[in-house]
N, C-alpha and C positions, 0 to 999 in steps of 0.2 A: 226846798225853798225856791220861790220864783217871783217873778213880776216885781223886781226891784226891792223886795223885802230884805230886811237885815236883822241879824241877831248878834249880840255881843256876849260872849261867855267870859266871865272874869277869871275863871280858874281853868280846869281841864275839860276836854271833850273825849269821851270814849265811845267808839262805835264798834259793836261786836264784843261785848264784855264776856259773857258766858253763853254765847249763842250767836245768832245772826243779827247784824245791824247794817243799815244802809243809809247813806246821806246823799241827796242830790241837790246841788246848788246850780240853778239855771235861770235863764231869762233876766240877767242883771242882778240877781240876788247876791248878798254878801254875808259871809259868816266870819266873825272875828273871834279867835280863841286867845285869851290873854296869857295862857300858860302852855301846857303840853297837850298834844293831841295823840290819841292811840287808836289804831285800826287793827282789830283782831287781838284783843288783850290776852285771853286765856288759851290753853291748848285746844279747847273746843270752840273758840271764838272765831267768827268770820266777820270782818269789818271791811266794808267797801264804801268808797266815796267817789262820786262823779261830779266834776265841776265842768260845766258846758255852757257855751254861749257867750257872746260879747258882753263885757262888764261883769260877768259872774266871777266872784272871788272868794277863795278860802285863805284866810290869813292866820298864821300860827305864830304867837309871840315868843315861843321857846322851841321845844323839840317836837318833831313828828316821828312817832315810833310805829313801825309796820310789823305786825306779827309778834308782839311782845312788848317788853319794857326793860329798863336797865337791870331789874332784879331777876328776870326770868324770860325764857323764850315762850312765845305764846302760840297763837293759831295762825290764821292767814289774814294779812292786810293787803288791800289793793286800792290804789289811787289812780284814777283816770282823769286826765285834763285834756279837753278837746274843744274844737270849734270856737276859739277865742276866749275860753275860760282861763283863769289864772290861779296859781297857788304860790304863796309866798311864805316861806318858813324862815324865821329870824336866825335860829341857831343851827341845829343839826337834824338831818333826816337820817334815821337809822333802821336798817333791816335786821330783825331778830329771828326770822325764820326764812328758810330757803324757798318757801312757796309764795312769799310776799312779792309785790311788784308795783312799779310805777309805769304808767303808759301815758305818753304825751303825743297827741296827734292834733296839731293845729292850735294848741294852747301854749301857755308858758308855765314853767315850774322853776322857781328860784329858791335856793337854800344856802345857808351859811356853809355847811359841810355835809357831804353825802358819805355815809359809812355803810359798808356791806359786811 
């Protein structure tokens, strides 16, 4: 997503369910997830999200799960926030696999709780 575009998801967002999935939020775009967001859901899942550029925002209304979900460990989830991008997670950000990661380089990442 780019050029000040916006999308509002009322329920959940899953990137990398049973395979590879990628999300890029850039150039002032905004993605708002009303509930949970999952990056790398399944054991074979690879979910990566990049939020980059001033005004670019990923907002998660509940939990952000990287590399799985509360009922099972999953694959690989990676979040990169850079160059003025921002991620805001209302509740908890949780790592479900040891290969999952969050990288912040010149952006902001805020979460209610961070659990490894």
